[in-house]
Every structure is written in structure tokens, then in C-alpha cells.
C-alpha positions in Angstrom: 27.8 126.6 80.0 29.3 128.5 82.8 29.1 132.4 82.7 31.6 134.4 84.9 31.4 138.0 85.5 34.3 140.0 84.3 36.4 142.0 86.5 38.0 145.2 85.1 40.1 146.2 88.3 40.8 149.9 87.6 40.4 149.7 83.8 37.3 151.2 82.2 35.2 149.2 79.9 32.9 150.3 77.0 29.5 150.3 79.0 27.3 151.1 75.7 27.1 152.8 72.4 24.3 153.9 70.1 23.4 156.1 67.4 26.0 158.9 67.5 27.4 158.0 71.0 29.3 156.0 73.5 29.4 155.4 77.2 32.3 154.6 79.3 32.9 155.1 83.0 29.8 156.7 83.3 30.5 159.3 80.9 28.7 159.7 77.5 30.9 160.9 74.6 28.9 162.2 71.8 30.9 161.5 68.5 34.1 159.6 68.0 35.8 158.4 71.2 39.4 157.2 72.3 39.5 154.9 75.1 42.9 154.1 76.8 44.3 153.8 80.4 43.5 157.6 80.6 39.8 156.8 80.4 37.3 157.9 77.7 37.6 161.1 75.9 36.2 162.7 72.7 38.1 162.3 69.3 38.2 164.3 66.4 38.0 161.2 64.0 40.3 159.7 61.3 41.7 163.3 60.9 42.9 163.5 64.4 46.1 161.8 63.9 48.1 163.4 66.8 45.5 161.7 69.2 46.4 158.3 68.0 50.1 158.9 67.7 50.1 160.0 71.2 49.5 156.3 72.2 52.5 155.2 70.9 54.6 153.6 73.5 51.8 153.2 75.8 50.0 150.4 74.1 50.7 147.5 71.9 47.4 147.3 69.9 44.9 150.1 68.9 41.5 148.9 67.8 39.9 151.3 65.4 36.1 151.0 65.0 35.1 152.3 61.6 31.3 152.7 62.5 28.5 150.5 61.9 30.3 148.2 59.3 33.8 147.5 58.9 35.9 149.8 56.3 39.4 150.2 55.4 41.5 152.7 57.0 43.2 155.1 54.6 46.6 153.5 53.6 48.6 156.4 54.8 47.0 156.7 58.1 47.7 153.0 58.7 51.2 153.4 57.6 51.8 156.2 60.1 50.3 154.5 62.9 52.4 151.3 62.3 55.7 153.4 61.7 54.9 154.7 65.2 55.1 151.0 66.5 51.3 150.8 67.1 49.6 147.4 66.2 46.3 148.3 64.5 43.4 146.1 64.2 40.4 147.4 62.1 36.6 146.5 62.5 33.1 147.7 62.8 32.8 149.8 66.2 30.4 147.1 67.7 33.1 144.5 67.4 35.9 146.8 68.5 34.0 147.7 71.8 33.8 144.0 72.4 37.0 143.0 71.6 38.3 145.9 73.7 36.3 145.1 76.8 37.5 141.4 76.4 41.2 142.1 76.2 40.9 144.9 78.6 39.8 142.2 81.4 43.0 140.3 80.5 45.2 143.2 81.5 46.4 144.0 77.7 48.1 147.1 76.6 45.4 148.3 74.3 43.4 151.3 73.2 40.3 151.9 71.2 39.5 154.6 68.6 36.1 154.3 67.5 33.6 156.1 65.0 30.0 156.2 66.1 27.4 153.7 64.7 
């Protein structure tokens, strides 16, 4: 098997995560985090809908990490995001971080909103 190093150009990948934190671009975020072209920033969690809706028009898909395990988004939240034109993919936070990094390396228009593990 041949392994190639991924190059992210100007994009910032998720470097690591652990109990209660995420690290990206050399910055540690304690608690929930949003990653987009603007870089990493703290997020207020599922109740912070405005931060997610602000991504509409800038991205095609929002990956939502629900913590250590996959869980459903509240139906009303998913509807509001989809009505705003955001594609939404929900998974556990570890899988969401990995998926975000891979698609980011391909130059996709994506963002990540994750709850800590």
C-alpha cells in the first residue's frame, strides 16, 4: 500500500481532539467547535443555530459531530438547516473530524460543527 501525505494548502484541518476539546490550526477550542474557511472557533452547541445558518451560501455540506457516538439531530434543527440550503451529514464527532479533513484536502466547500467526545 502506498501512503501519501495530504496537503491542505490554505485550509485548516482538525489536528486532534480529546475529552472536551478540539485542536485546529494550532488553536485549542474547549467545548463545541465550528470549522469553516474562517478557521476554528468556539460554538454554542446545538442551541446556537445562528452560527450554523451563517454558513449558508458559503458551503455545500455541514458535517455535524454529535459527540462520542452518533445521535439524531433534533428534527426542527435539521429542517431549518436544510431549508437554508445546507446539506447536513450527522455522525459521531471522531468520524466527522476525519471526514471533514479528507474532503477538505479535496478542496470541497464544507464546514464542521462538532460536540466534544
